[in-house]
PyMOL commands that place a pseudoatom at each C-alpha (Angstrom):
pseudoatom trace, name=CA, resn=MET, resi=1, chain=A, elem=C, hetatm=0, pos=[5.925, -10.749, -4.393]
pseudoatom trace, name=CA, resn=LYS, resi=2, chain=A, elem=C, hetatm=0, pos=[3.403, -9.937, -7.120]
pseudoatom trace, name=CA, resn=ILE, resi=3, chain=A, elem=C, hetatm=0, pos=[4.699, -7.383, -9.612]
pseudoatom trace, name=CA, resn=LEU, resi=4, chain=A, elem=C, hetatm=0, pos=[2.630, -5.385, -12.097]
pseudoatom trace, name=CA, resn=SER, resi=5, chain=A, elem=C, hetatm=0, pos=[4.720, -3.971, -14.927]
pseudoatom trace, name=CA, resn=ILE, resi=6, chain=A, elem=C, hetatm=0, pos=[3.361, -1.249, -17.181]
pseudoatom trace, name=CA, resn=ASP, resi=7, chain=A, elem=C, hetatm=0, pos=[4.156, 0.186, -20.590]
pseudoatom trace, name=CA, resn=PRO, resi=8, chain=A, elem=C, hetatm=0, pos=[2.231, 3.460, -20.320]
pseudoatom trace, name=CA, resn=GLY, resi=9, chain=A, elem=C, hetatm=0, pos=[0.136, 4.878, -23.106]
pseudoatom trace, name=CA, resn=PHE, resi=10, chain=A, elem=C, hetatm=0, pos=[-3.099, 6.717, -23.694]
pseudoatom trace, name=CA, resn=GLU, resi=11, chain=A, elem=C, hetatm=0, pos=[-4.707, 4.630, -26.420]
pseudoatom trace, name=CA, resn=LYS, resi=12, chain=A, elem=C, hetatm=0, pos=[-3.076, 1.409, -25.191]
pseudoatom trace, name=CA, resn=VAL, resi=13, chain=A, elem=C, hetatm=0, pos=[-1.499, 0.553, -21.852]
pseudoatom trace, name=CA, resn=GLY, resi=14, chain=A, elem=C, hetatm=0, pos=[0.490, -2.672, -21.857]
pseudoatom trace, name=CA, resn=TRP, resi=15, chain=A, elem=C, hetatm=0, pos=[0.598, -4.586, -18.581]
pseudoatom trace, name=CA, resn=ALA, resi=16, chain=A, elem=C, hetatm=0, pos=[2.067, -7.808, -17.260]
pseudoatom trace, name=CA, resn=ILE, resi=17, chain=A, elem=C, hetatm=0, pos=[2.011, -9.637, -13.940]
pseudoatom trace, name=CA, resn=PHE, resi=18, chain=A, elem=C, hetatm=0, pos=[4.846, -11.649, -12.434]
pseudoatom trace, name=CA, resn=ASP, resi=19, chain=A, elem=C, hetatm=0, pos=[5.193, -13.478, -9.149]
pseudoatom trace, name=CA, resn=LYS, resi=20, chain=A, elem=C, hetatm=0, pos=[8.765, -13.245, -7.815]
pseudoatom trace, name=CA, resn=THR, resi=21, chain=A, elem=C, hetatm=0, pos=[9.278, -16.129, -5.434]
pseudoatom trace, name=CA, resn=GLY, resi=22, chain=A, elem=C, hetatm=0, pos=[12.990, -16.137, -4.640]
pseudoatom trace, name=CA, resn=THR, resi=23, chain=A, elem=C, hetatm=0, pos=[16.345, -14.469, -5.105]
pseudoatom trace, name=CA, resn=SER, resi=24, chain=A, elem=C, hetatm=0, pos=[17.615, -15.828, -8.414]
pseudoatom trace, name=CA, resn=ASN, resi=25, chain=A, elem=C, hetatm=0, pos=[16.654, -14.729, -11.936]
pseudoatom trace, name=CA, resn=SER, resi=26, chain=A, elem=C, hetatm=0, pos=[14.704, -17.961, -12.418]
pseudoatom trace, name=CA, resn=ASP, resi=27, chain=A, elem=C, hetatm=0, pos=[12.651, -17.675, -9.213]
pseudoatom trace, name=CA, resn=PHE, resi=28, chain=A, elem=C, hetatm=0, pos=[9.614, -16.086, -10.809]
pseudoatom trace, name=CA, resn=THR, resi=29, chain=A, elem=C, hetatm=0, pos=[6.437, -16.990, -12.632]
pseudoatom trace, name=CA, resn=PHE, resi=30, chain=A, elem=C, hetatm=0, pos=[4.962, -15.054, -15.505]
pseudoatom trace, name=CA, resn=ILE, resi=31, chain=A, elem=C, hetatm=0, pos=[1.249, -14.929, -14.742]
pseudoatom trace, name=CA, resn=THR, resi=32, chain=A, elem=C, hetatm=0, pos=[-0.439, -12.961, -17.521]
pseudoatom trace, name=CA, resn=SER, resi=33, chain=A, elem=C, hetatm=0, pos=[-0.320, -9.873, -19.705]
pseudoatom trace, name=CA, resn=ASP, resi=34, chain=A, elem=C, hetatm=0, pos=[-2.734, -7.809, -21.749]
pseudoatom trace, name=CA, resn=LEU, resi=35, chain=A, elem=C, hetatm=0, pos=[-3.667, -4.333, -22.928]
pseudoatom trace, name=CA, resn=ILE, resi=36, chain=A, elem=C, hetatm=0, pos=[-5.978, -1.660, -21.593]
pseudoatom trace, name=CA, resn=LYS, resi=37, chain=A, elem=C, hetatm=0, pos=[-7.445, 0.008, -24.665]
pseudoatom trace, name=CA, resn=THR, resi=38, chain=A, elem=C, hetatm=0, pos=[-9.246, 3.323, -24.873]
pseudoatom trace, name=CA, resn=SER, resi=39, chain=A, elem=C, hetatm=0, pos=[-11.105, 4.617, -27.900]
pseudoatom trace, name=CA, resn=LYS, resi=40, chain=A, elem=C, hetatm=0, pos=[-10.268, 7.862, -29.647]
pseudoatom trace, name=CA, resn=THR, resi=41, chain=A, elem=C, hetatm=0, pos=[-13.994, 8.598, -29.729]
pseudoatom trace, name=CA, resn=THR, resi=42, chain=A, elem=C, hetatm=0, pos=[-14.271, 8.488, -25.915]
pseudoatom trace, name=CA, resn=LEU, resi=43, chain=A, elem=C, hetatm=0, pos=[-13.918, 11.747, -23.976]
pseudoatom trace, name=CA, resn=HIS, resi=44, chain=A, elem=C, hetatm=0, pos=[-10.378, 12.428, -22.807]
pseudoatom trace, name=CA, resn=GLU, resi=45, chain=A, elem=C, hetatm=0, pos=[-11.203, 12.375, -19.086]
pseudoatom trace, name=CA, resn=LEU, resi=46, chain=A, elem=C, hetatm=0, pos=[-13.170, 9.138, -19.462]
pseudoatom trace, name=CA, resn=ARG, resi=47, chain=A, elem=C, hetatm=0, pos=[-10.206, 7.481, -21.144]
pseudoatom trace, name=CA, resn=LEU, resi=48, chain=A, elem=C, hetatm=0, pos=[-8.079, 8.344, -18.106]
pseudoatom trace, name=CA, resn=ARG, resi=49, chain=A, elem=C, hetatm=0, pos=[-10.823, 6.966, -15.851]
pseudoatom trace, name=CA, resn=ILE, resi=50, chain=A, elem=C, hetatm=0, pos=[-10.872, 3.686, -17.813]
pseudoatom trace, name=CA, resn=ILE, resi=51, chain=A, elem=C, hetatm=0, pos=[-7.104, 3.299, -17.309]
pseudoatom trace, name=CA, resn=TYR, resi=52, chain=A, elem=C, hetatm=0, pos=[-7.370, 4.100, -13.602]
pseudoatom trace, name=CA, resn=ASP, resi=53, chain=A, elem=C, hetatm=0, pos=[-10.373, 1.857, -12.908]
pseudoatom trace, name=CA, resn=THR, resi=54, chain=A, elem=C, hetatm=0, pos=[-8.960, -1.090, -14.867]
pseudoatom trace, name=CA, resn=LEU, resi=55, chain=A, elem=C, hetatm=0, pos=[-5.615, -0.910, -13.071]
pseudoatom trace, name=CA, resn=ASN, resi=56, chain=A, elem=C, hetatm=0, pos=[-7.360, -0.649, -9.707]
pseudoatom trace, name=CA, resn=LYS, resi=57, chain=A, elem=C, hetatm=0, pos=[-9.265, -3.860, -10.474]
pseudoatom trace, name=CA, resn=ILE, resi=58, chain=A, elem=C, hetatm=0, pos=[-6.071, -5.643, -11.534]
pseudoatom trace, name=CA, resn=ILE, resi=59, chain=A, elem=C, hetatm=0, pos=[-4.212, -4.436, -8.422]
pseudoatom trace, name=CA, resn=LYS, resi=60, chain=A, elem=C, hetatm=0, pos=[-6.941, -5.604, -6.067]
pseudoatom trace, name=CA, resn=LYS, resi=61, chain=A, elem=C, hetatm=0, pos=[-7.746, -8.902, -7.815]
pseudoatom trace, name=CA, resn=GLN, resi=62, chain=A, elem=C, hetatm=0, pos=[-4.105, -9.957, -8.195]
pseudoatom trace, name=CA, resn=LYS, resi=63, chain=A, elem=C, hetatm=0, pos=[-2.940, -8.525, -4.827]
pseudoatom trace, name=CA, resn=ILE, resi=64, chain=A, elem=C, hetatm=0, pos=[-0.130, -6.558, -6.479]
pseudoatom trace, name=CA, resn=GLU, resi=65, chain=A, elem=C, hetatm=0, pos=[2.771, -5.629, -4.176]
pseudoatom trace, name=CA, resn=HIS, resi=66, chain=A, elem=C, hetatm=0, pos=[5.007, -3.623, -6.525]
pseudoatom trace, name=CA, resn=LEU, resi=67, chain=A, elem=C, hetatm=0, pos=[4.521, -1.600, -9.712]
pseudoatom trace, name=CA, resn=VAL, resi=68, chain=A, elem=C, hetatm=0, pos=[7.214, -1.160, -12.355]
pseudoatom trace, name=CA, resn=ILE, resi=69, chain=A, elem=C, hetatm=0, pos=[6.600, 1.397, -15.066]
pseudoatom trace, name=CA, resn=GLU, resi=70, chain=A, elem=C, hetatm=0, pos=[8.515, 2.309, -18.188]
pseudoatom trace, name=CA, resn=LYS, resi=71, chain=A, elem=C, hetatm=0, pos=[9.659, 5.876, -17.751]
pseudoatom trace, name=CA, resn=LEU, resi=72, chain=A, elem=C, hetatm=0, pos=[8.843, 8.401, -20.475]
pseudoatom trace, name=CA, resn=PHE, resi=73, chain=A, elem=C, hetatm=0, pos=[12.040, 8.966, -22.360]
pseudoatom trace, name=CA, resn=PHE, resi=74, chain=A, elem=C, hetatm=0, pos=[11.517, 10.840, -25.624]
pseudoatom trace, name=CA, resn=PHE, resi=75, chain=A, elem=C, hetatm=0, pos=[8.572, 11.754, -27.805]
pseudoatom trace, name=CA, resn=LYS, resi=76, chain=A, elem=C, hetatm=0, pos=[8.488, 13.568, -31.145]
pseudoatom trace, name=CA, resn=ASN, resi=77, chain=A, elem=C, hetatm=0, pos=[4.831, 14.528, -30.813]
pseudoatom trace, name=CA, resn=LYS, resi=78, chain=A, elem=C, hetatm=0, pos=[4.032, 17.054, -28.039]
pseudoatom trace, name=CA, resn=LYS, resi=79, chain=A, elem=C, hetatm=0, pos=[0.354, 16.083, -27.934]
pseudoatom trace, name=CA, resn=THR, resi=80, chain=A, elem=C, hetatm=0, pos=[1.266, 12.421, -27.432]
pseudoatom trace, name=CA, resn=VAL, resi=81, chain=A, elem=C, hetatm=0, pos=[3.711, 13.138, -24.613]
pseudoatom trace, name=CA, resn=LEU, resi=82, chain=A, elem=C, hetatm=0, pos=[1.069, 15.184, -22.766]
pseudoatom trace, name=CA, resn=GLU, resi=83, chain=A, elem=C, hetatm=0, pos=[-1.558, 12.446, -23.042]
pseudoatom trace, name=CA, resn=VAL, resi=84, chain=A, elem=C, hetatm=0, pos=[0.869, 9.697, -22.036]
pseudoatom trace, name=CA, resn=SER, resi=85, chain=A, elem=C, hetatm=0, pos=[2.097, 11.824, -19.120]
pseudoatom trace, name=CA, resn=GLN, resi=86, chain=A, elem=C, hetatm=0, pos=[-1.492, 12.148, -17.910]
pseudoatom trace, name=CA, resn=ALA, resi=87, chain=A, elem=C, hetatm=0, pos=[-1.910, 8.378, -18.203]
pseudoatom trace, name=CA, resn=VAL, resi=88, chain=A, elem=C, hetatm=0, pos=[1.275, 7.898, -16.175]
pseudoatom trace, name=CA, resn=GLY, resi=89, chain=A, elem=C, hetatm=0, pos=[-0.234, 10.177, -13.541]
pseudoatom trace, name=CA, resn=VAL, resi=90, chain=A, elem=C, hetatm=0, pos=[-3.375, 8.055, -13.146]
pseudoatom trace, name=CA, resn=ILE, resi=91, chain=A, elem=C, hetatm=0, pos=[-1.308, 4.846, -13.204]
pseudoatom trace, name=CA, resn=GLU, resi=92, chain=A, elem=C, hetatm=0, pos=[0.888, 6.152, -10.395]
pseudoatom trace, name=CA, resn=LEU, resi=93, chain=A, elem=C, hetatm=0, pos=[-2.191, 7.410, -8.535]
pseudoatom trace, name=CA, resn=ALA, resi=94, chain=A, elem=C, hetatm=0, pos=[-3.692, 3.904, -8.666]
pseudoatom trace, name=CA, resn=ALA, resi=95, chain=A, elem=C, hetatm=0, pos=[-0.475, 2.512, -7.177]
pseudoatom trace, name=CA, resn=SER, resi=96, chain=A, elem=C, hetatm=0, pos=[-0.293, 5.236, -4.542]
pseudoatom trace, name=CA, resn=ASN, resi=97, chain=A, elem=C, hetatm=0, pos=[-3.934, 4.801, -3.501]
pseudoatom trace, name=CA, resn=ASN, resi=98, chain=A, elem=C, hetatm=0, pos=[-3.187, 1.122, -2.922]
pseudoatom trace, name=CA, resn=ALA, resi=99, chain=A, elem=C, hetatm=0, pos=[0.100, 1.821, -1.047]
pseudoatom trace, name=CA, resn=ILE, resi=100, chain=A, elem=C, hetatm=0, pos=[2.159, 0.097, -3.746]
pseudoatom trace, name=CA, resn=PRO, resi=101, chain=A, elem=C, hetatm=0, pos=[5.781, 1.191, -4.254]
pseudoatom trace, name=CA, resn=ILE, resi=102, chain=A, elem=C, hetatm=0, pos=[6.799, 2.202, -7.781]
pseudoatom trace, name=CA, resn=THR, resi=103, chain=A, elem=C, hetatm=0, pos=[10.003, 1.605, -9.723]
pseudoatom trace, name=CA, resn=ARG, resi=104, chain=A, elem=C, hetatm=0, pos=[10.643, 3.511, -12.948]
pseudoatom trace, name=CA, resn=LEU, resi=105, chain=A, elem=C, hetatm=0, pos=[12.923, 2.132, -15.672]
pseudoatom trace, name=CA, resn=THR, resi=106, chain=A, elem=C, hetatm=0, pos=[13.866, 3.877, -18.919]
pseudoatom trace, name=CA, resn=PRO, resi=107, chain=A, elem=C, hetatm=0, pos=[13.497, 2.054, -22.238]
pseudoatom trace, name=CA, resn=LEU, resi=108, chain=A, elem=C, hetatm=0, pos=[17.293, 2.177, -22.554]
pseudoatom trace, name=CA, resn=GLU, resi=109, chain=A, elem=C, hetatm=0, pos=[17.724, 0.450, -19.171]
pseudoatom trace, name=CA, resn=ILE, resi=110, chain=A, elem=C, hetatm=0, pos=[15.119, -2.197, -20.031]
pseudoatom trace, name=CA, resn=LYS, resi=111, chain=A, elem=C, hetatm=0, pos=[16.722, -3.002, -23.389]
pseudoatom trace, name=CA, resn=GLN, resi=112, chain=A, elem=C, hetatm=0, pos=[20.199, -3.114, -21.836]
pseudoatom trace, name=CA, resn=ILE, resi=113, chain=A, elem=C, hetatm=0, pos=[19.044, -5.513, -19.106]
pseudoatom trace, name=CA, resn=ILE, resi=114, chain=A, elem=C, hetatm=0, pos=[16.995, -7.768, -21.427]
pseudoatom trace, name=CA, resn=THR, resi=115, chain=A, elem=C, hetatm=0, pos=[19.265, -7.912, -24.489]
pseudoatom trace, name=CA, resn=GLY, resi=116, chain=A, elem=C, hetatm=0, pos=[22.612, -6.560, -23.301]
pseudoatom trace, name=CA, resn=TYR, resi=117, chain=A, elem=C, hetatm=0, pos=[22.284, -3.740, -25.846]
pseudoatom trace, name=CA, resn=GLY, resi=118, chain=A, elem=C, hetatm=0, pos=[20.589, -0.455, -24.888]
pseudoatom trace, name=CA, resn=THR, resi=119, chain=A, elem=C, hetatm=0, pos=[19.488, 0.449, -28.401]
pseudoatom trace, name=CA, resn=ALA, resi=120, chain=A, elem=C, hetatm=0, pos=[18.125, -2.982, -29.346]
pseudoatom trace, name=CA, resn=ASP, resi=121, chain=A, elem=C, hetatm=0, pos=[15.041, -3.046, -31.548]
pseudoatom trace, name=CA, resn=LYS, resi=122, chain=A, elem=C, hetatm=0, pos=[11.647, -4.431, -30.493]
pseudoatom trace, name=CA, resn=LYS, resi=123, chain=A, elem=C, hetatm=0, pos=[12.174, -7.725, -32.351]
pseudoatom trace, name=CA, resn=SER, resi=124, chain=A, elem=C, hetatm=0, pos=[15.374, -8.386, -30.396]
pseudoatom trace, name=CA, resn=VAL, resi=125, chain=A, elem=C, hetatm=0, pos=[13.620, -7.655, -27.102]
pseudoatom trace, name=CA, resn=GLN, resi=126, chain=A, elem=C, hetatm=0, pos=[10.717, -9.922, -28.068]
pseudoatom trace, name=CA, resn=LYS, resi=127, chain=A, elem=C, hetatm=0, pos=[13.141, -12.691, -29.044]
pseudoatom trace, name=CA, resn=MET, resi=128, chain=A, elem=C, hetatm=0, pos=[14.777, -12.529, -25.606]
pseudoatom trace, name=CA, resn=ILE, resi=129, chain=A, elem=C, hetatm=0, pos=[11.355, -12.589, -23.919]
pseudoatom trace, name=CA, resn=ARG, resi=130, chain=A, elem=C, hetatm=0, pos=[10.479, -15.743, -25.863]
pseudoatom trace, name=CA, resn=LEU, resi=131, chain=A, elem=C, hetatm=0, pos=[13.795, -17.328, -24.911]
pseudoatom trace, name=CA, resn=GLU, resi=132, chain=A, elem=C, hetatm=0, pos=[13.017, -16.646, -21.246]
pseudoatom trace, name=CA, resn=LEU, resi=133, chain=A, elem=C, hetatm=0, pos=[9.276, -17.381, -21.164]
pseudoatom trace, name=CA, resn=GLY, resi=134, chain=A, elem=C, hetatm=0, pos=[8.929, -19.869, -24.013]
pseudoatom trace, name=CA, resn=ASP, resi=135, chain=A, elem=C, hetatm=0, pos=[8.005, -19.729, -27.676]
pseudoatom trace, name=CA, resn=GLN, resi=136, chain=A, elem=C, hetatm=0, pos=[4.298, -20.188, -26.940]
pseudoatom trace, name=CA, resn=ILE, resi=137, chain=A, elem=C, hetatm=0, pos=[3.953, -16.636, -25.621]
pseudoatom trace, name=CA, resn=ILE, resi=138, chain=A, elem=C, hetatm=0, pos=[1.935, -14.477, -28.002]
pseudoatom trace, name=CA, resn=PHE, resi=139, chain=A, elem=C, hetatm=0, pos=[2.002, -10.695, -27.933]
pseudoatom trace, name=CA, resn=LYS, resi=140, chain=A, elem=C, hetatm=0, pos=[-1.131, -8.902, -29.041]
pseudoatom trace, name=CA, resn=ASP, resi=141, chain=A, elem=C, hetatm=0, pos=[0.862, -5.730, -29.472]
pseudoatom trace, name=CA, resn=ASP, resi=142, chain=A, elem=C, hetatm=0, pos=[4.295, -4.142, -28.973]
pseudoatom trace, name=CA, resn=ASP, resi=143, chain=A, elem=C, hetatm=0, pos=[2.930, -2.361, -25.887]
pseudoatom trace, name=CA, resn=GLU, resi=144, chain=A, elem=C, hetatm=0, pos=[2.211, -5.723, -24.268]
pseudoatom trace, name=CA, resn=SER, resi=145, chain=A, elem=C, hetatm=0, pos=[5.691, -7.071, -25.017]
pseudoatom trace, name=CA, resn=ASP, resi=146, chain=A, elem=C, hetatm=0, pos=[7.199, -3.831, -23.684]
pseudoatom trace, name=CA, resn=ALA, resi=147, chain=A, elem=C, hetatm=0, pos=[5.328, -4.336, -20.398]
pseudoatom trace, name=CA, resn=ILE, resi=148, chain=A, elem=C, hetatm=0, pos=[6.619, -7.906, -20.161]
pseudoatom trace, name=CA, resn=ALA, resi=149, chain=A, elem=C, hetatm=0, pos=[10.179, -6.702, -20.846]
pseudoatom trace, name=CA, resn=CYS, resi=150, chain=A, elem=C, hetatm=0, pos=[9.791, -4.042, -18.159]
pseudoatom trace, name=CA, resn=GLY, resi=151, chain=A, elem=C, hetatm=0, pos=[8.757, -6.669, -15.604]
pseudoatom trace, name=CA, resn=LEU, resi=152, chain=A, elem=C, hetatm=0, pos=[11.557, -9.043, -16.568]
pseudoatom trace, name=CA, resn=ALA, resi=153, chain=A, elem=C, hetatm=0, pos=[14.119, -6.234, -16.322]
pseudoatom trace, name=CA, resn=TYR, resi=154, chain=A, elem=C, hetatm=0, pos=[12.905, -5.418, -12.813]
pseudoatom trace, name=CA, resn=ILE, resi=155, chain=A, elem=C, hetatm=0, pos=[13.178, -9.067, -11.773]
pseudoatom trace, name=CA, resn=TYR, resi=156, chain=A, elem=C, hetatm=0, pos=[16.686, -9.364, -13.210]
pseudoatom trace, name=CA, resn=ILE, resi=157, chain=A, elem=C, hetatm=0, pos=[18.015, -6.297, -11.374]
pseudoatom trace, name=CA, resn=ASN, resi=158, chain=A, elem=C, hetatm=0, pos=[16.371, -7.305, -8.068]
pseudoatom trace, name=CA, resn=ARG, resi=159, chain=A, elem=C, hetatm=0, pos=[17.855, -10.744, -7.475]
for i in range(1, 159): cmd.bond("trace and resi %d" % i, "trace and resi %d" % (i + 1))
show_as sticks, trace
zoom trace
């Protein structure tokens, strides 16, 4: 089963693809990960379109069967939470339009599953990702590593 995991954002959307092949934690392959970036100088509605169109291409090209998304948990900035919520809407619309089921995990759940500690910092999560996937993995950004962690957490809880 091909899994697309997402760390939602408006300026940057982290994504990762896994292929789950069996029932144990080790029966999976990490395929790839990256970021969808939108520019602050681009019109708001076009930024949402970029996110939607890019995800649609990924879904179709990779034949994605399940989407896992990090659930919005807490934001200090009201403007940011509105923009990210809109991005989540177009991400979920892309999944829905392609008949792909969605699982939502909170950051607390992801950290607990990956590190055993729900309030772990990003460096601890990234260390555990490297232990699982190998030291050669390079993250362009925290959003990309968050998407990878989201996918790994889903795989671990769905043995």
